[in-house]
N, C-alpha and C positions, 0 to 999 in steps of 0.2 A: 240715116243712109237708107235704110229698106223701102221708107215712105218715099223718098226721092228716086231711090232706083226702080220701086213700081212704074212710077213715074217716068222713067225712060230720062231723066234729067241729068249729064253730064258733072259730075263732084269733081274737084280739086282736091287733089289727093293732098295726105296730110302735112303741117307744117313741121320740118326739123326742127330739133331742139333748140340749134341756134338761133333761126326767126324766131322764136319767141321769146328764147331771152334776149334779141338786139331791141323786140320789139319794149318788153320790160324794162330794160335800159333807158331807149329811148325817151318812156314816160316816167324814168323812176316810180313803178307799181309792180304789182305782184298779179300775176293774172288768179282769180277763183280757180279751183280745182274742176267744176264741169266745167267752163269754158275755156281751160287748158287741153282735157279731153279730147272737147270738142275740136279746136284745132290738130291734134294733134291726130286724132282719125280722118276729118276731110276737111278742107280749109275751104269751105263753101260752095257754092253755084261757081261754073265754069264759068264768065262773063265772056260770051259770045252771043251773038243778035240773035234772038227768038231760042235762046237755049239758059237765060240767065234769070228766069225765075221759076217756080213752081204754077201747076195749073191751078191755084188759086190768086196770082202775082205776087207771092213772097220771092224777094232776093235777097240768099245770105252771103253777105260780103268776105271775101278771102282777108285773108288779119292785114294784108299790105296795103288795102282799103281802109279799115277799120282807122278811123280818125278821132279826137277829140270833138265835140260837140259843137263849140263857136265856129271851127273850121270848114266843116259841112254844110253849116244852118248857112256860113257865107256864102258861101260856092252853093248854094241852094235857093237862096238868096231868100232866106223864111230868118224870122224874128230867133233868137237864142233865148228859150223856155229860162222863165224866173226860177230856176236851181239854186240851191246852195252847191257851191263848186260846179259851176256848168263846166270848168276843163278839167275833173274828174268822169266824165261821161264821156261817152267812145259808142258811136255809132255803128253800129254790125250787122243791118237789116233793113228793108225799105220793102214797102208795098206799092205796087202799079206802078212804076218808074217813078219813082220819089211821088206817089201822094200827097207818102206822110211817110216818118221810119223810126226805128228803135233804138234805144242807146240805154248802155248801161252802166253802172255808176262802176267804176274800178277804181282800188289802189286804197278802200276802206272796208272794214270788216263785211258791212251788208254789201250788197250788190241789187238795189232792185234795177228793175228795168222800165224805161217810160217812152211815152208813144209824143214821137214828136214832127212838129208840122205845123199842127193844128194850134189853137188858139192857146190853150195851155196845155202843160206837160203831164200828160196823164198818167196815173201810174197804172202797169200791167202786170207786173210779176214782179216776186222778192228775189229772184233770181233767175240765171240762166238756165237753171232746168224746170223752175218752173213756166220761165215762157217756153220751152219747148215744150211741154206737157200741155199749154193752153195751147199752140201753136198745131199740134197732132190732133187737138179734135176741134180746130178751129172755132174757138171757143171768140163768146162774143167780147171780150175783154179786149181783143186785141185788135177794135176798131172802136174809132172818135163814136163819145159818147153826145 
């Protein structure tokens, strides 16, 4: 949050517990603790023209916009990556107005993050926490190879 606040980026306030429970119920899953804690504190970037991404071009989505990978791929006319259980991956952020996006696998013990919208579903991080660490360093692992 401090990283975004320092950029003057408007942030959506945290999500009420009832909204998180509704999301989990709708998709029959439980958010991992790190992702749950994130949404409890901040609900992504405010979606307002010119203020919906950071200075590098990353936009973190609100929980209401987080959707299963196949739905998002259909909306953006990109192929669904060849991953086990694509319906278990949920897109939570994009880069440069959807040059590509990031999806996390939910409803399983492990929660890897993959890059979506390129030719193959490149792994990025083993968890949301690791993704955020890479993001704060602007690590090259966040970009297509």
